[in-house]
C-alpha positions in Angstrom: -16.1 -8.3 9.8 -13.3 -7.0 12.0 -12.7 -8.1 15.5 -9.9 -7.9 17.9 -9.3 -8.8 21.6 -6.2 -7.2 22.9 -6.2 -9.5 26.0 -5.8 -12.6 23.8 -3.3 -11.1 21.4 0.5 -11.6 21.2 3.0 -8.9 20.2 5.4 -9.2 17.3 8.1 -6.8 16.0 8.3 -6.4 12.2 11.3 -5.7 10.1 10.2 -2.0 10.0 10.5 -1.8 13.8 6.8 -1.7 14.3 5.0 -3.6 17.0 2.0 -5.6 15.8 -0.6 -7.4 17.9 -1.9 -10.8 16.6 -4.9 -12.8 17.7 -5.9 -16.2 16.4 -9.6 -17.2 16.0 -10.8 -20.7 14.9 -13.8 -20.7 12.6 -17.0 -22.3 13.9 -16.6 -25.4 11.6 -13.0 -25.8 12.8 -11.6 -25.9 9.2 -10.1 -22.4 9.0 -8.1 -20.1 11.2 -8.4 -16.3 11.2 -5.4 -14.2 12.3 -6.5 -10.7 13.3 -3.7 -8.2 13.1 -3.6 -4.8 14.6 -1.2 -2.2 13.2 -0.7 1.1 15.0 0.5 2.9 11.8 -2.5 1.5 9.9 -4.8 2.6 12.6 -3.6 6.2 12.3 -4.0 6.1 8.6 -7.5 4.7 8.7 -8.6 7.1 11.4 -7.4 10.0 9.3 -9.2 8.6 6.2 -12.5 8.1 8.1 -12.2 11.6 9.7 -11.7 13.2 6.3 -14.6 11.4 4.6 -16.8 11.7 7.6 -16.1 15.5 7.8 -17.0 15.9 4.1 -20.2 13.9 4.5 -21.3 16.0 7.5 -20.4 19.2 5.7 -22.7 18.1 2.8 -25.5 17.4 5.3 -25.0 20.8 6.9 -25.2 22.5 3.5 -28.5 20.7 2.8 -29.8 21.7 6.2 -28.7 25.4 5.8 -30.5 25.5 2.4 -33.8 24.8 4.1 -33.7 28.3 5.6 -33.2 30.0 2.2 -36.3 31.0 0.2 -35.2 29.6 -3.2 -33.4 26.4 -2.1 -34.7 22.9 -2.8 -37.0 21.6 0.0 -38.9 18.8 -1.8 -38.6 15.5 0.0 -38.0 13.4 -3.1 -35.4 15.8 -4.5 -33.5 16.0 -1.2 -33.5 12.2 -1.0 -31.8 12.1 -4.4 -29.3 14.7 -3.2 -28.7 12.6 -0.1 -28.1 9.5 -2.2 -25.5 11.3 -4.3 -23.8 12.6 -1.2 -23.6 9.0 0.2 -22.0 7.8 -3.0 -19.2 10.3 -2.6 -18.7 9.6 1.1 -16.3 6.6 0.5 -18.4 4.4 2.9 -18.5 7.0 5.7 -22.3 7.4 5.3 -22.9 3.9 6.7 -22.0 5.2 10.1 -24.7 7.9 10.1 -28.4 7.8 10.7 -30.0 10.7 8.7 -33.6 11.7 9.1 -35.5 14.1 6.9 -38.2 15.8 9.0 -41.3 16.8 6.8 -44.5 18.6 7.3 -47.8 16.8 7.6 -48.1 16.3 3.8 -44.8 14.6 3.7 -43.7 16.5 0.6 -41.7 19.4 2.1 -38.7 18.9 4.3 -38.5 21.3 7.3 -35.4 19.9 9.0 -32.5 17.5 8.5 -31.1 15.7 11.5 -28.3 13.2 11.7 -26.5 11.1 14.3 -23.2 9.2 14.1 -23.6 5.5 14.9 -20.5 3.5 14.0 -21.3 0.1 12.5 -19.7 -2.7 14.5 -16.9 -4.7 13.0 -15.8 -2.0 10.5 -13.0 0.5 10.2 -14.9 2.9 12.5 -14.9 0.5 15.5 -11.7 -1.5 14.7 -9.3 0.8 12.9 -5.9 -0.7 12.0 -7.2 -4.3 12.1 -7.0 -6.7 9.2 -7.6 -10.5 8.9 -5.5 -13.3 7.4 -7.3 -16.6 6.7 -5.6 -19.9 6.4 -6.2 -23.7 6.7 -2.9 -24.2 8.6 -4.5 -24.8 12.0 -1.3 -25.9 13.9 0.9 -22.8 13.2 1.4 -20.1 15.8 0.7 -16.4 15.3 4.3 -15.5 14.4 4.7 -18.2 11.8 1.4 -17.3 10.2 2.3 -13.7 9.9 5.9 -14.3 8.8 4.7 -16.6 6.1 2.2 -14.1 4.9 4.8 -11.3 4.6 7.1 -13.7 2.8 4.4 -14.5 0.2 3.6 -10.8 -0.3 7.3 -10.0 -0.7 7.7 -12.8 -3.2 4.7 -11.5 -5.2 6.1 -8.0 -5.2 9.5 -9.2 -6.5 7.9 -11.2 -9.3 5.6 -8.3 -10.2 8.7 -6.2 -10.6 10.4 -8.8 -12.7 7.4 -9.2 -15.0 7.1 -5.4 -15.6 10.6 -3.8 -15.5 12.4 -6.9 -16.9 9.7 -7.8 -19.3 9.6 -11.5 -18.2 5.8 -11.6 -18.7 3.7 -12.2 -20.7 5.0 -15.3 -22.5 4.7 -15.1 -26.3 6.4 -18.5 -27.0 4.5 -21.2 -28.9 6.9 -24.0 -28.0 7.0 -25.7 -24.6 10.8 -25.7 -24.5 11.0 -21.9 -24.9 8.3 -21.4 -22.3 10.2 -23.5 -19.9 13.4 -21.6 -20.5 11.5 -18.3 -20.0 10.2 -19.5 -16.6 13.6 -20.7 -15.6 15.1 -17.3 -16.2 12.3 -15.8 -14.1 13.1 -18.1 -11.2 16.8 -17.5 -11.6 16.2 -13.7 -11.5 14.3 -14.1 -8.3 17.1 -16.1 -6.8 19.5 -13.4 -7.7 17.3 -10.8 -6.0 17.0 -12.9 -2.8 20.7 -13.5 -2.7 21.4 -9.8 -2.8 18.7 -9.1 -0.1 20.1 -11.8 2.2 23.6 -10.1 2.0 22.0 -6.7 2.6 20.0 -7.9 5.6 23.2 -9.3 7.2 24.5 -5.7 6.9 21.4 -4.2 8.5 19.7 -3.2 5.3 16.2 -4.8 5.3 14.5 -2.7 2.6 12.0 -4.2 0.2 13.0 -4.9 -3.4 10.9 -1.9 -4.5 12.8 0.4 -2.1 16.1 -1.0 -3.2 15.3 -0.4 -6.8 14.3 3.2 -6.1 17.7 3.7 -4.3 19.7 2.1 -7.1 17.9 4.1 -9.8 19.3 7.4 -8.7 22.8 6.8 -10.0 23.5 7.5 -13.7 26.3 7.2 -16.2 27.0 10.6 -17.7 29.3 11.8 -20.5 31.1 15.1 -20.4 32.7 16.5 -23.6 35.6 18.9 -23.7 37.1 20.8 -26.7 40.9 20.5 -26.9 43.4 23.0 -28.3 44.1 20.8 -31.4 40.4 20.9 -32.3 39.6 17.4 -31.2 37.0 16.5 -28.5 37.6 14.6 -25.3 34.7 12.5 -24.1 34.8 11.4 -20.5 32.2 8.9 -19.3 31.7 8.0 -15.6 29.1 7.3 -13.0 27.6 10.1 -10.8 28.6 10.2 -7.1 26.6 7.6 -5.1 24.1 8.9 -2.5 24.7 7.8 1.1 22.0 5.1 1.0 23.3 3.8 -2.3 26.9 3.9 -0.9 25.8 1.8 2.0 24.4 -0.8 -0.4 27.6 -0.9 -2.4 29.7 -1.4 0.8 27.5 -4.2 2.0 27.8 -6.0 -1.3 31.6 -5.3 -1.5 31.4 -3.6 -5.0 32.7 -0.3 -6.3 30.7 2.8 -5.8 31.6 3.9 -9.3 30.3 1.1 -11.6 31.8 1.0 -15.0 34.8 3.0 -14.0 35.9 6.0 -16.1 36.3 5.9 -19.8 37.9 8.5 -22.1 37.5 8.8 -25.9 39.1 11.4 -28.2 37.4 12.1 -31.5 
């Protein structure tokens, strides 16, 4: 269930220059704290999603209703109920916000009209778009510390996920405890290297996530150009491509060359 009271919320600026509103709510038993967060960008996204799925659901209802006026279209109550059920399954949850009524004749077997009304369910995306909840047993923390800790944990998980996949640090196939310990140590060491780089970049005004940094760094390549000389031999020149502006800013912040590896020449 989503809930949010703007009058009781505090405002916080994120690293992405977005303003969030945070509201704390203590559970009835006093053992848990809920932090309801409202994100304007998330609200726009969820409203667009709901409008799209709701529009498709209403279009399906309208198609069923128009079919009642055609001589060979399905008008049986049970068949239209099945069709309505399939339509609800495809609605991605939008159907819960609609009250649909199949109007039948006296026998109850033939549908004569289909009516519907949009009634948003309280505590859902329809009534509280852009709101999500963080739960914790840390009752003494304020709103900012709770949210900052949450983002730190999600960022840590993202980095480790990257290390486990791209660097192949998971899963562990070792059968001896010493080797497993060494593997885990390398994982932690790799994470410390990542964080060291990100701290230096943040000091230079670059606060991108590790995934975004990897995408920026992945653009540059080492290429080899081959030239034929007059004496019949071949000259091979290997160098890095020109760094893009975003990548160049990273190199400057870290104080390293924009042409890693330098230029190498080989005659064969």
